[in-house]
N, C-alpha and C positions, 0 to 999 in steps of 0.2 A: 536852780533854786529848788529846795526841798520843802514839802509841806508836811508838817508834823500833825498827826491826828491822834488824839488821846482817846483811848477806848477803855471801857470797863468790862471785866469778865462777868458773864451772866449764864446761869444754867436754865435751860428750858426743856420742857417735855413735849415731844411730838408723837402723834400717832405713827405707827409703823409705816403706813402708806405715805404719810407726809414726808417722813424721813427718806424713804426710797425715792420718791419723786424729786425731793430736794437734792439728793446725791446725784441723781441722773442729770438734773439741770446743771449742777455745778460741773460735772464732767463735760457736758456739751459746751458750756461757756468757758471752760478752763479757768474757773474762778473758785476760790474757797467757799464752802457753805456759809461761813460766817459773813462773808461779803454779801452774799445773796440775802441773808437774814437782815443785815443792816439796811440794805436797799429796800426790802419789803417793809420794814418798820418805818423807814423814812416816808415811803409812799403812803402808808396807812395814816401816819400822823399828819401829813400834808392834807389828805382828804378829810380827815376829821376836823382840822382847823379851818377848812373852807366853809363850814357852816352846815346846817341841817341837810341831809340827803333825802332823796325820794323815799327811802326805806325807813325814815324816822317814824317811830310809832305815834308820835304826836300828830302827824298828818292823817293817821287813821281816824282821828276824832273829828276832823273837818267834815261837816255834814252829818255827823252821827246823831244830831238832835232830832232828825226826822220831822222837822217843822215845829219843834217844841217852843220856838221863840214866840209863837202865838199864844201860848198858855201863860197864865199869870203866876203860877207857883214855881216856875223853872229856877229862878235864882235861889229860892229857899231850899230846893231839893236837887240842885245841879249835881251834887256828888252821887246821888242815887241814880240819876239819869245816865251819867257818864259810866258808872259801874255796869248798869244794865247794857249799855251800848258796847262796852268793852267785852262783855261776855256773850255778845251776840243775841241778847234778848231784845225783843221788840218793846220799845218804850211804850208804856200804857198812857192813855190820855187821862187827864184829871189827876187826882191825888195818887201819889206813888203807893204801891202796896207795901205792907209792913213785912219785914223779913224775920223769919224764925231764927233764933240763935241756938 
């Protein structure tokens, strides 16, 4: 019994080093480069559909409040607090400072 796989042609650009390493891997495995690329894409898509990973940037926000839940204006100025935390600035206590534009 034969399995028919329908594929679509696609052009991609790789860095020279990536192409050299991919060609070497294809030779070692005696497989076409296209097969290796399809396998890599499948693994990537499976990992992405598994849910958030440890490197997800949203996890960096966990604990970024620095204890701000004790302040009363956090909900009104949460966007400023998160922006400060994302840029590595220490969140100030009390009213957020105004930003110059």
